[in-house]
Each structure stands twice: as C-alpha cells, then as structure tokens.
C-alpha positions in Angstrom: -32.2 14.3 38.7 -31.1 13.0 35.1 -29.5 9.7 35.1 -26.9 10.1 32.7 -25.1 13.3 31.4 -25.4 12.4 27.9 -27.9 9.6 26.4 -27.2 9.0 22.5 -30.6 7.5 21.2 -31.0 5.0 18.1 -27.9 5.2 16.7 -26.0 2.0 14.4 -22.9 1.8 16.8 -19.7 0.5 14.9 -17.3 -1.6 16.8 -14.6 -4.2 15.5 -16.9 -7.0 15.9 -20.4 -5.7 14.3 -22.8 -2.9 13.6 -25.9 -2.9 15.7 -28.4 -0.4 16.6 -28.7 0.9 20.0 -28.4 3.7 22.8 -25.3 4.5 24.6 -25.2 6.5 27.9 -22.3 8.5 29.2 -21.4 10.1 32.5 -18.5 11.8 33.8 -16.7 11.6 30.1 -16.8 7.6 29.9 -19.4 5.1 28.1 -21.6 3.6 31.3 -24.2 1.8 29.7 -25.0 0.7 26.0 -28.0 -1.2 25.0 -31.6 -1.1 23.1 -34.0 1.7 24.6 -31.9 2.5 27.6 -34.3 3.6 30.5 -33.1 6.9 32.3 -32.9 10.6 31.5 -29.8 12.8 30.4 -28.8 16.4 30.6 -28.4 16.1 27.1 -30.4 13.5 24.6 -28.9 13.1 21.2 -31.2 11.2 18.5 -29.0 9.7 16.3 -31.4 7.6 14.1 -29.9 7.3 10.8 -26.4 7.8 11.6 -23.5 5.7 12.5 -21.6 6.1 15.8 -17.9 5.2 15.6 -15.3 5.1 18.2 -13.5 8.3 17.5 -10.5 8.1 15.0 -7.0 8.1 16.9 -4.5 9.5 14.2 -1.0 8.1 15.1 1.0 10.2 12.9 0.5 14.3 12.8 2.8 17.1 12.7 1.4 20.5 14.2 4.7 22.1 14.3 4.2 23.8 17.6 6.1 25.4 19.2 8.6 27.4 16.9 6.9 27.0 13.8 3.0 27.7 14.5 2.8 29.3 11.2 2.8 25.9 9.5 -0.2 24.9 11.7 -0.2 24.9 15.2 -2.7 22.7 17.6 -5.4 25.3 17.4 -6.0 25.0 13.9 -4.8 21.5 13.2 -6.9 19.6 16.3 -9.8 21.4 15.0 -9.3 20.2 11.8 -9.0 16.7 13.1 -12.3 17.0 15.0 -14.1 18.2 12.0 -12.8 14.7 10.3 -13.8 12.7 13.7 -10.7 12.5 15.1 -10.7 12.8 18.7 -7.0 11.6 19.6 -3.9 12.2 17.9 -0.3 11.6 18.3 2.1 14.2 17.4 5.7 13.6 15.8 8.7 15.1 17.5 10.0 17.2 14.5 9.1 20.4 12.5 8.4 21.8 16.0 11.5 24.0 17.0 13.0 22.7 19.4 12.2 19.2 18.2 11.0 16.7 21.0 14.2 15.1 21.7 14.9 15.9 25.8 12.3 16.6 28.4 12.5 20.7 28.3 11.1 20.4 24.9 8.5 17.9 25.7 7.4 20.1 28.4 7.4 23.3 25.8 5.2 21.2 23.6 3.0 19.9 26.2 2.4 23.5 27.5 1.5 24.5 23.8 -1.0 21.7 23.4 -3.0 22.1 26.4 -3.5 25.6 25.5 -5.2 25.0 22.4 -5.9 21.5 21.8 -9.3 20.9 21.2 -8.9 16.9 21.2 -6.8 14.6 23.4 -2.9 14.2 22.4 -0.2 12.2 22.9 3.7 12.8 21.9 6.4 10.7 20.3 10.0 11.5 21.3 12.8 12.0 18.6 15.8 9.3 18.4 18.5 11.1 16.4 22.4 11.5 16.8 23.3 12.8 20.0 19.8 12.4 21.8 20.1 8.4 23.1 21.2 9.9 26.7 17.9 11.7 26.7 15.6 8.7 25.7 14.8 8.0 29.6 13.8 11.0 30.8 11.7 11.2 27.7 10.5 8.0 28.8 9.7 9.0 32.1 7.9 12.1 30.6 5.4 9.5 29.0 6.0 9.7 25.3 4.5 6.7 23.3 7.9 5.8 21.8 10.8 7.0 19.8 10.6 8.6 16.1 13.9 8.2 13.8 14.6 8.8 10.4 16.6 6.3 8.3 17.0 9.2 5.5 17.1 12.8 5.3 14.0 14.3 7.8 14.3 17.7 5.3 14.5 19.8 8.1 17.8 20.8 9.6 17.2 20.2 13.4 15.9 16.6 13.2 19.0 14.6 12.0 18.6 11.0 10.4 20.1 8.2 12.2 23.2 6.1 10.9 22.8 2.5 11.6 24.5 2.2 14.6 22.4 5.2 16.4 19.4 3.0 15.1 20.7 -0.2 16.5 21.9 1.4 19.8 18.7 3.2 20.1 16.6 0.2 19.7 18.6 -1.1 22.4 17.5 1.4 24.5 14.0 1.4 24.0 13.8 -2.1 24.1 15.0 -2.0 27.8 12.4 1.3 28.4 9.5 -1.2 26.7 9.1 1.5 24.0 8.1 1.4 20.4 10.9 2.8 17.9 8.8 4.0 14.6 10.9 4.6 11.7 10.9 6.7 8.2 11.9 3.7 6.5 13.9 4.9 2.9 17.6 3.9 2.2 19.4 7.3 2.6 22.2 6.4 0.2 19.6 5.4 -2.7 17.6 8.5 -2.3 20.7 11.1 -1.6 22.6 10.1 -4.5 19.8 9.9 -6.9 18.5 13.1 -5.9 22.1 14.7 -6.4 22.6 13.1 -9.3 19.2 14.5 -10.8 20.0 18.1 -9.8 23.5 18.2 -10.7 22.2 17.5 -14.5 19.5 19.9 -14.3 16.7 17.3 -14.0 14.3 18.9 -11.2 11.0 18.2 -12.3 7.9 16.3 -10.8 9.0 12.9 -12.6 12.7 13.5 -12.0 11.5 13.7 -7.6 9.6 10.5 -8.1 12.2 8.7 -9.6 14.8 9.5 -7.1 12.9 7.4 -4.5 12.2 4.5 -5.7 10.4 1.7 -3.9 13.7 -0.4 -3.1 14.6 2.1 -1.0 11.9 1.7 1.0 12.0 -2.3 0.9 15.5 -2.0 1.9 15.2 -0.2 4.7 12.6 -1.8 6.2 14.2 -5.1 5.9 17.2 -3.5 7.9 15.0 -1.9 10.6 13.4 -5.4 10.8 16.7 -6.6 11.1 17.6 -4.4 14.2 14.7 -4.5 16.0 14.8 -8.5 15.9 18.4 -8.3 17.3 17.5 -5.6 20.0 14.1 -6.9 20.9 12.6 -3.5 20.2 9.0 -3.1 19.2 9.0 -1.6 15.8 6.5 0.2 13.9 7.5 1.2 10.3 5.3 4.6 9.1 3.9 5.5 6.3 4.4 2.5 3.9 3.9 3.1 0.3 4.4 -0.1 -1.0 2.9 -3.8 -1.1 6.1 -5.2 -0.6 7.0 -3.2 2.1 3.7 -4.6 4.3 4.6 -8.0 3.1 7.9 -7.8 4.7 6.3 -6.6 7.8 3.7 -9.3 8.0 6.4 -12.1 7.3 8.8 -10.5 10.3 5.7 -10.5 12.7 4.9 -14.0 11.6 8.2 -15.2 12.9 8.0 -13.4 16.3 9.3 -10.3 15.3 6.9 -7.2 17.4 6.6 -4.9 14.3 3.8 -3.4 12.7 3.0 -0.7 10.0 0.9 2.0 8.9 -0.1 3.3 5.8 -1.7 6.8 4.7 -5.0 7.9 2.8 -2.7 9.6 0.3 -1.0 6.4 -0.7 -4.8 4.4 -0.8 -6.6 7.5 -3.1 -3.8 8.4 -5.1 -0.8 7.6 -7.5 2.2 9.3 -9.2 0.1 10.4 -12.3 -1.8 12.4 -9.6 1.4 14.1 -8.4 1.9 15.2 -12.1 -1.3 16.6 -12.3 -2.0 18.5 -8.9 2.1 19.5 -8.3 3.4 20.5 -4.7 0.2 19.9 -3.0 0.7 16.0 -3.8 4.4 15.7 -2.7 5.3 13.5 -0.1 8.1 11.2 0.9 8.0 8.0 0.4 6.3 9.4 -2.9 2.9 8.6 -4.4 3.6 5.2 -6.4 2.3 3.8 -9.4 -1.4 2.6 -9.6 0.0 -1.3 -9.4 1.9 -0.2 -6.4 -1.2 1.1 -5.1 -3.6 -1.8 -5.8 -0.8 -4.4 -4.2 -0.9 -2.0 -1.1 -4.5 -2.3 -0.9 -4.3 -6.0 -1.2 -2.3 -6.0 1.8 -4.6 -4.0 3.9 -7.6 -5.9 2.6 -5.5 -9.1 3.8 -5.2 -7.3 7.7 -1.5 -7.0 7.2 -1.6 -3.2 7.8 -2.0 -2.3 11.3 -3.8 1.2 10.9 -4.1 4.1 8.7 -2.5 7.5 9.8 -2.6 10.7 8.2 0.9 12.1 8.0 -0.3 15.2 8.2 2.5 17.4 7.4 1.7 21.1 6.0 3.5 24.1 5.5 2.7 27.8 4.2 1.9 28.2 0.7 5.2 29.7 -0.1 7.2 26.4 0.8 5.0 24.8 -1.9 6.0 26.9 -4.9 9.3 26.5 -6.5 10.5 25.5 -10.1 12.8 22.8 -8.5 10.6 20.5 -7.4 13.3 18.8 -4.9 13.2 22.3 -3.0 9.4 22.2 -2.7 8.3 21.2 0.8 7.3 17.6 1.1 4.2 17.2 3.0 0.5 16.3 2.6 -2.2 18.1 4.6 -5.0 15.4 5.3 -5.9 14.7 8.6 -9.3 16.4 8.5 -10.0 13.8 5.6 -8.5 10.6 7.2 -12.0 9.0 7.9 -13.7 10.2 4.4 -10.9 9.0 2.3 -10.8 5.7 4.0 -14.8 5.4 3.7 -14.6 6.5 0.4 -11.8 4.4 -1.3 -12.3 1.3 1.2 -16.1 1.1 2.3 -17.6 2.4 -1.1 -15.5 1.1 -3.7 -13.7 -2.1 -2.1 -16.0 -3.8 0.3 -13.8 -2.4 3.5 -16.1 -3.6 6.1 -17.0 -1.1 8.9 -15.4 -3.2 11.3 -12.2 -3.4 9.7 -12.2 0.6 9.4 -13.0 0.5 13.2 -10.0 -1.6 13.5 -7.7 0.5 11.1 -8.8 4.1 12.5 -9.1 3.3 16.1 -9.1 0.1 18.1 -5.7 -1.1 16.2 -4.0 2.0 17.2 -5.4 2.2 21.0 -4.2 -1.4 21.0 -0.6 -0.9 19.7 0.3 2.2 22.0 -1.2 1.1 25.1 -4.1 3.3 25.3 -7.1 1.0 27.0 -9.2 3.8 27.6 -9.4 4.8 24.0 -10.7 3.3 20.5 -13.7 1.6 21.7 -17.5 1.5 22.2 -17.4 -0.8 25.8 -18.2 0.1 28.9 -15.9 2.2 31.0 -14.0 3.6 27.7 -13.8 7.2 27.2 -16.6 9.1 24.9 -14.8 9.7 22.2 -17.1 9.2 19.6 -17.4 10.2 15.7 -21.3 10.2 14.2 -21.3 10.0 10.9 -24.1 10.2 8.1 -23.2 7.5 5.6 -25.9 8.5 3.1 -24.3 11.7 2.4 -21.5 12.4 -0.1 -20.1 15.7 -0.6 -17.2 17.2 -2.7 -14.6 18.3 -0.4 -14.1 22.4 -0.9 -11.1 24.4 0.4 -13.2 26.5 2.2 -14.3 23.1 3.9 -10.6 22.7 5.5 -10.0 23.8 8.9 -5.9 24.0 8.4 -4.2 27.1 8.6 -3.7 26.8 4.8 -6.3 25.5 3.2 -4.7 23.4 0.7 -4.8 19.5 0.0 -4.8 16.9 -2.7 -8.2 16.1 -2.1 -10.1 19.5 -2.6 -12.5 18.7 -5.3 -13.0 14.9 -4.8 -16.4 13.4 -3.5 -16.2 11.9 -0.4 -18.7 9.6 1.0 -19.8 10.0 4.9 -20.1 13.3 6.5 -19.0 13.7 10.0 -22.2 15.4 11.9 -20.8 15.4 15.8 -17.3 14.7 17.3 -17.5 14.1 21.0 -14.4 14.2 23.3 -14.9 12.5 26.7 -18.4 13.0 25.9 -18.4 17.0 25.1 -19.7 18.0 21.8 -16.5 19.8 20.1 -17.7 19.8 16.4 -21.2 19.6 15.4 -23.1 20.3 11.9 -20.0 22.1 10.3 -18.9 24.0 13.3 -16.5 24.3 16.0 -18.8 24.2 19.4 -16.4 23.9 22.1 -13.5 25.4 23.7 -9.9 23.7 24.2 -10.6 20.3 26.1 -7.6 18.2 24.9 -5.8 16.6 27.6 -2.2 14.8 27.2 -2.6 10.7 27.4 0.4 8.8 28.0 0.5 4.8 27.4 0.0 2.2 30.4 2.3 0.3 28.7 4.4 -0.2 25.5 1.4 -1.3 23.6 0.5 -4.6 21.6 1.2 -5.7 18.2 -1.7 -7.6 17.8 -4.0 -6.7 15.3 
C-alpha cells in the first residue's frame, strides 16, 4: 500500500525564504511532507533532479471574456495557456465577458462557464460601476475577491467608468464588507481630451496614442484613489502600474498606514514605447508602454520591494480587432499570461539579479496573502500541491506555435525566454507535462477566507 499519492524526489524547492534540495510528498491534493530523502512509497514518483520546484504562479489579473465573448479567449484556452506557463490559479476580471460580473446572476454564469472547462483553479473579481453599488453585498456573499473599477474608459460599452462619487461611495461599501477595491488608475479627463484632440486633428498614429496617455494621468489617478481609500478605510489595490513614480506613491501611502498595494505587469518590465512602434498593435495596452527611463525607474521600485506582485493583465482579442489605420481604434490589450513566469525569470533573475525568493513572493506568496488564500502560493505542509517544475538551465525562443491562446499573437514572440516549465500540477494533479496538456479540466472556484493582508 502506497504511503503517498505523489512523491517528488530531489527537486530544488523555491520558497520565499530559501532554495534547498528536498522531496515533496502529496496526498489528497495537499503537501503532507517535505524533507531530504523522505521514506515511504507513492502511486506516482517523480524524479526532479536538476529542476526547480516553484509554488504555482497565481495570476491576479486575467480577462478570459467568457461568457459572451468566448471567441476572444475563453476559460478552456486561457487556462491551458496558464498551465503551460506554470500558473495554477488565476483571478479573472469582471469586464470583457458579457454580461460583465456586476451582479449575482452574472457571477453564476461565469462560474458555470469556468467549471466546465478551467484547467487551473480560479477566483473572480466583481465589478464596481455606476449603478452597481446595490449589488456589491450580494456579490460579496458569492465569494468574490474584491471589486474592480475603472477611473477612465474601459474601452468596452457594458462596463462604465466610475465618477469620483461612485468610487468614493463604492469604497465605503467595500470597506464595510472587508473587501478590496482594485482600480485602473488613469485620469479620464486628461486621457479623453488628449485622445479627442489628436483624432480631431487627424493624428492617429502609434506615437499619437502613446502621447495621449501620459504618465501624469496615471500618477494623478493613483493619488486620488489613495485619498479616497484613506478616507473610507477601504483596502485598495492599484492594477498594472506602469511608472516608478506611481509605485512610489503607493509605497509612501502604505508607510503612513493606508491599506494599499500595487501590481505591475511583465510587459512594463520587458518592453518600452519603442517596442510599440516596432511591433504595432500587438503591444498596445493602457496604460501604455513607457520610455526606457520609466521602465528602469519601475524596476528600481520593484527591486526595492515596493511592488506587491506581478500579474499578466492578459487581455486578448481576435486579430481583426488588432488591425486599424487609426491606432486609437485598435483593441488595447496584451496577450501574456502564458509567459508571465518566463519574462520575470528572464528580465529579473537572469538580467537584474532578482532572487528566486523575490520571484516566489512576486508571483505567488504575496498574491495569496493579499487576497486571503491561505492554502495557495506556498511550499509548506498543508498547502494545496500547486507546483511548477522548471528547468532554469533551459532557454528557448518563443514561437507563436508555442502559445495555447485562442489567438496566437503576443509581443513576446521571438524573444529568448529563460526557464522551461516542464510540469505543472494543480492540487497534485499533473495538468501540463513536457509541452502538452495531459489532464481534463480540474479547476475549482476558490474564495477568500478574509479580506487579505497588505503585508509584503
């Protein structure tokens, strides 16, 4: 009779504190023992010599567009791409699906869609929009991780931006519920008027779009969101921060007792505005990619420890939505959830001496802590056996054919990425192995046990 379900032998275990060679034993989907040369047998024994064993990545920011716009991505292809990149849990955003997740009925529709085809575990954001405040309590009861709001146009008609009063009142409700509010922070008046002026004057090229969304629009909106959060005592999270100055505002507020964190994305760490002009629509996003100087300032903030975590902001669309002579009309979203860990290893560990311990915090531990998932994100006894086995000695050029997205485009195609994900396990089940999906959908809805913690 076997002692364990799975026994991983001789892997280099990466935790937030250290990297050490040890065995990992798994039973009933959880880690039950860790140590050198564990005794006992297992139904499935895996030799991980030469591989690093990471906690599965938790991607806090993906758009899978299901139900309603599944032709843009969907949980089936989206979560397979996650698994191929070593991600075992994702938090899916409320917009781009139709209907958006702004009421309990829409939440139930999305959960049903995800349960039918998700290969990895998932949690859901609810929406905070004008007219949706009376739905917040019921969404909270369903088990959302928090509420997402746009301080500027979302680019999609069925998810409206909040005015200041809606954001302030929504934060007050979220504070009472003990839930986080996440904001897309760009000043709407600045971005809207600059874009309108440019298009009216016939300035619709790539550089015109980039100029219409200056860094000050992000910085001002972050400041305003922090002020509202401080006044309402609402936990606040700033998504996809693209500037070092934006991160610095968050860090300063946190030092003064505001419950605020921020994330950045692989594309802001790996690419610049010059790459948008070189690559075109595949690299369009909002906030946009910044200058080399802004990118380096962002890296300095991250290396200092002021960025809580890195999320992909995977926001795909069909190719026809990425083609227009008017760059303002092109869909603004980057496909990047499959390459999150690879970009962080390449740009951070290989090129900037970002330690593996820091990477574990940025891609798993801090996310689980912030959103209240005590069973996720750590290599400890009792945690879910969500693991990514990675060959750090391998480097490969990313090809479009490697991507498991519904639409195989990404600004990272052609880049050499460090670290090959050999195996991905969700609660002890191998879902991805040596380049192939090897499991039926096993994803489960996970719900926060608390409002989370801002501790890094």
